[in-house]
N, C-alpha and C positions, 0 to 999 in steps of 0.2 A: 532472542534475539532484540535488544532494545535502541532507537537510534535519535540523535533529536536535527534537524538538517535547518542554520541558521538560511531563511528564506536567498539572502545576498546570496550564498554562493552553492548557488542550486547543482551543482558539481561533488557533491558529496553522495543526492542522491544514490547515482553508480556504485561507491561504495555499501550503498548499502543493499542496493538490489543483489549486486554481488556476492555477500556471505548470508544473504536468502538461497541461491541458488546453489551454491556451495551446500548449503547446508540442505536440501531440498535433496541435491544430487546422494550424501553422504546418507541418507532414510534411504537412499532405494528407489526413489520417484521414475519415476518414468521419464523419459526425452519430452515426451507432449506433452506431460502434465507440468514438465520443468516449465520448459514454454507457454504455458498456459497460469504459471505462476507468477513470469514475467514483466506478461503484458499486464497481467492483474497489477500487481506492485508498481511496476512504470506508468499505470494513465490512476492507480491510487496518489502517485506521489508527484507526477507532474501535474494535476487538480489541483493537488494542495497546494505547489507553489505558483502556481499561475493564480488563479481565482480562492481560495482561502488568506491569502498573502499579501493580498493588495491593496495597499494602501494602508500598510499592514509597516508602522518605524517596527524594524528590528522579529521583524515576527519569523517563528518558530514553528516548523512542521517535526509532530512525535510518531515514532514508528513504534511501534512493536510485534514483534513475527515469534510466534508457536511454530514449529513444526515437530512434531513427529508421526509414527508410520504411517498411519492412515487421516492425517487433514491436514492443512495447515491451517494457520485463526493470522488473519494482519490486519489490523490496527492503524488509521492514522488521520493523526489529528491538527489540525492546524488553527490560530491565531485568528481565522478569520472568521467572519458574520454569522457562518451557519448556512443552513438550507431549510427546504419543510421538507421530513425523515420523511412526513406520513405520506402527502405527493408523490417521493417516488420509491416506495415502499416495495414498490414489484417493477427488477426489471427480466426481461427473456423472459417470461414464467413464472419464475423463482423468485422469493425473499432476498433484495438485494444483500444480505447477510447474509448469503446463505446458496454462495455461488457453487456449484459442480464444477469439478475437472472432472 
């Protein structure tokens, strides 16, 4: 699933979340895992729309999501200035790019 969300239309994010969750359910993820995927994806999208697009005219958030039977890979990018990745490397004891469901 690949999508672009125009920051001026944040309601488009819900369509992406819905598509990702439907795909996860089709791949037979447990309901608890689907809920975690939803929480992570919503947080990523909300953060990108709120902070990554702040002050950027015609900002766009890019989403790529790959779901297999064993994992979910979510990439969210925006037009914002970014952040110090190394300072945020660990989140809850795991590398932030490897949160386990």
